[in-house]
N, C-alpha and C positions, 0 to 999 in steps of 0.2 A: 171317605170308603176305609176301612179298615184295613191293616197291612200288617198282614205278615212276612210274606215273599218282593219281589219286584216292584213297583207302581205297576198300573197297568199299564200306560204304555209302553213297556221294555217289554211285557207276559203278555204282548202280542204279536212282538215280533221273535220272542228269544226263541231259537233251534236248538238249545240244550246241550251240554255239557257231557254225559258219555261217551263214550266211543263208538265209532260202526264199524268192525272190522270189514277189512279191504276183500274180503270176500262172501261178504254178506249176504248177495242176493244168489249166487253159485251157491250157499250153504244152505240156503231154505227151500231153491229148487229142487237140490240131492233128495234134501229131508221130504216132501211135494211127491219127486220122484218117486220111494222107498216106501211113501204111504200109499202107491195107486197096488203095490202087488202084492199089499194086506185084503184075503175078504173078509169083508166086513164082516157075514156073517151077523145077520139081526136075525133076532130071533122078539117075536113079543107075545103077551100072553096078558088075560084078563088081568087088570088090582081087584087089590080085596076093597079096594074103592072104587065107588058105582054113583054116579048120576042118571040123571033121566036124558036130558040130553046129547050129555057128551060117555064117549067110550074112553075108558080109560083104563092105561093097558103099561105092563114094563117089559121096560125096553134096554136091551141090551145090545153091546156091539163089538167087533174087535178091535182095536185100534194098536197103535205100533210095540214092537215087542209083547204079542199075546195077551196082552190084557184086556182083558169084559169089564169092557166099559158101561153102567147101568145110566139111563134116564128116567121117567115117570114123561111118559107121553099122554099129550087131553086129546082124544080125534070128533072135532060137530057128528052127533052121529045121521040129521039131515043139514049136510051144509052143502051146497052147490060143488060143483070139483069141474076141473081141479082148481082150489082153493089156500087161502096163504098159511104163511103156517110164522113159528116166530118161535128162538131160541135160546131158553135162559139160561142165562149161566153165572152161579152164586159166588161170594165172600169165601175170602182166605179165610182157612181150616175150614170151611161151612159143604151145607148138601144142599141140594135138590128145592127141598123144602115141599110145605102142606098140599095137597092137588088144590084145593079154596087158592089158595092163590092162581091158579091157572085156567080158571072159569070165563073169568073176566073175558080174557079173549075167544074160548072154543064158543060162549054166550053169543059171540060174533061171527064165526064161522070161523075160524081158524084151529088148526093144527099146532099146539102147543109140545113143547118136546124141553124138560131143563133136566141139566147132565148134572151126575155127582160131578168133583174133580176125580184122579186117582189117587190117593195117598189122603183123603186130606173126611170127611163126614160123614161121607154115607157109602154108598155099596160097592161100588169101585175098585178093579182091582188093583194091587200097586205091584208087579212082579219082583223090583226093587236089580240087583245091582248096579250103582250106584257103585264107581272108589269111593276111601274117602268117606268126608262127614255124615249121617244118615242119622244125627241126634238128634233137630232139629230145625224145620227151614226146610222151606220149596226150593227157595231164591239159590239157595248156600247146594242144594244138593246135587252130585252128579260135577263140581264146580270146577274137580281135581282129577276128573278124569277129560278124557275129547266131545269138544261143544253137541256134539247125538248125542250124547248120554244125558246132557244136562235133565231134570223130571221138569221141568216147562217146555223146556221144546218137544217131549211126547207130551204133555198136554195141553198145547198149543194146537198138537199137530191134532186129537183128541173133538178139537173142536170142529175139526176141518170135515170129522170123518164123520162125526154127530149131521153139520150141514149136508154132506152129500148123501147119509143114510134119510134124510125126509128128505131132502130135493127126487131122492129115488120113486118115494111111495106113490100112488098111483094116485093119492085126492088128492095129492098138495102141486104148485104152483113154484114152480125149481123156480123162475125167475121175479121169485114174492114171497122170499121168505127172510125174516128181519133176525137180527140177534140184540138181546139186553142183559143191561148188569150191570151192577153197582163195585167199586172197589179191586177186589181180583176181576170178579164176572165186569167189570167195565173192560180189563188188558181187558178178558179173554175173546168181548166184544172185536175189541179192535182188532188182538188175535187172527182173531177167525172171521172177518171180514176184508183181511187180510192173504190167510190162506187160500179161503178161500168167495176170489170173489164177488161170484154168480149174488153175494148177502145184499140184499137190492138197499136194507136200509138199516143203520149200526145206534144201537140206546145206549149210552155208556156213561153214566155220572159216574164224577171221581175217578178215574183209574188208575190204577197199582201195576206196581208194573212196568216202573216208564222213568229213564235218567234217576241210574245210581249215584250215577260219583256225584246229581248234585241235590240229591238227599246228606248221599253222607259229609259235602259239604257246606251243606245247610247246619251237620250237626241236629238234624234228625228220623235216624237208624235205631229210633224207638218205637217198640209195638209190633207192627206187618213187620215192618225192616229193620230189628231192633237183628237179627240173626247176618247182619253183614257184619255190625259192630265183633258181635261172639265171634263169628270165621273170623276179623282177622286177626285180635286181642290168642287163638287158641291155632290161629296154621298161619300168623305173617304180623308180630306180634313189633317187630321195624316196617313195617307196613315194606319187605325188598321187591316183593310180589304185588304191587298192590296197580300196578301197571297194567302186569300180565293179567293180572283180579278181572279189570273193569270191562278188558279187554275182552275179555273172553266173554262176562255177560252181557255185551251188546247184544251176543247173539238170542236173548232173551226182555229186551229192549223194546216195549214196545212200537215207541215215537222212530223206531228205524223199518217197521210193516209198513209204518201208517202209509207210506205212500205206495204203497199197494192194492190201497185199497179203491174202489170203485164205483160204490152202493152209497147213499147219507146222510148223516153222519150229524145226529145230533148229543151234542157232548151238553153237560151240567159240570160243571165248578163252585164250590164254597171257596172262598175269597183268603180265607184263614185256616184251611186243613193245616193241620200239624201230620199226619198219616200219611196221605202222598203229595207232597207239600204245591201249591198254585204253577205254578214252574212247573215242573214236570210235568203237568197236565198238559198245560200250556205247550211243552217242546211235542207233546205227541197233536194238538190239537193242531199246530202250530205245518206240520210236513201232512198233512189231507189236501191232495189235488181237488178230488171228487167232491159233490156241492155236500157246505155245511154251514152249521149255525152251531149256538153259544148259547147258553142259561146261565149270569153269574150269582149267585146267593153270595153278598158281602162280606154279612152275620157267620155267614154257617162254616163250621166246619167239617170232618166227618162224616154225617148223620143224616139224620134222618130231613130232607129239605120238604119245606110248606108246602106241595102244594106238585111237586114237580112229576110224583106217579098217573096224577092225569097228563101231565102233559106229555110224557113216553107214552101213557097208551092214545093220545089224540094223534103223536106222531105216529104210533108201528099202524095205525085205525087207517089209516091213509095207499096202503098197499092197499 
């Protein structure tokens, strides 16, 4: 079996390297309480794209900090009510994608909601206001301020607000809502299922945003994680604050959120993934206490996994 990382028997028991803050649970409980006070002010408008069997809608809602967040919503016209829903979460720097990619679920009678992450390639607002570096990179954005102001704290909460908005729809069964995504979307899928424990299924493909210190120790801070090296070179060139920095990154490390997940999880990992190393993904998977399963792709890296989308579809159709 090809091996970039640890042997498979070590991966199956690996518990992560990046530190978990002592107040991690209290921190996220406080963030969710703050979200409770935010009126989502959900607005739905007919989209320019339409098909006969489903209603396509532009949705906006209010996230933490007052940002208006955009999502594409596809709602089946003749589905039974209440019916299941799928939340789609995209890769780093991307957007919610084309409408046609949501139609297979709508044809099956599911509502679909695909969110644009704030400050990335879509239509969601990014109000800013972060202390320190905002040159590039959402992992390090806000790292010089209090942890609650970190960019990914806000994005994680946006996924929970999206789930709440969809679960509140009259025709959606709140007990049959799933989340799905790859790379950043895979990490956000885990965060969403952790912060909104009513998520009943989560399909996470090679999740990003896990075990930052392990990525550093493997010297794989390139591509999606390159901003970590840039941050150290610019702001801590002698690594005098390394312990403090990795500790703060622990607040946005999805492996530490995974014990909160209550729904069933399906994860896929490519064993030669140099973008999100396998051990960082296993660190998250090994902390999930709910029902779970994993598909391994020995010869694949951070790329399209042959046949995988069909497996995700079959997993989610069991809603």
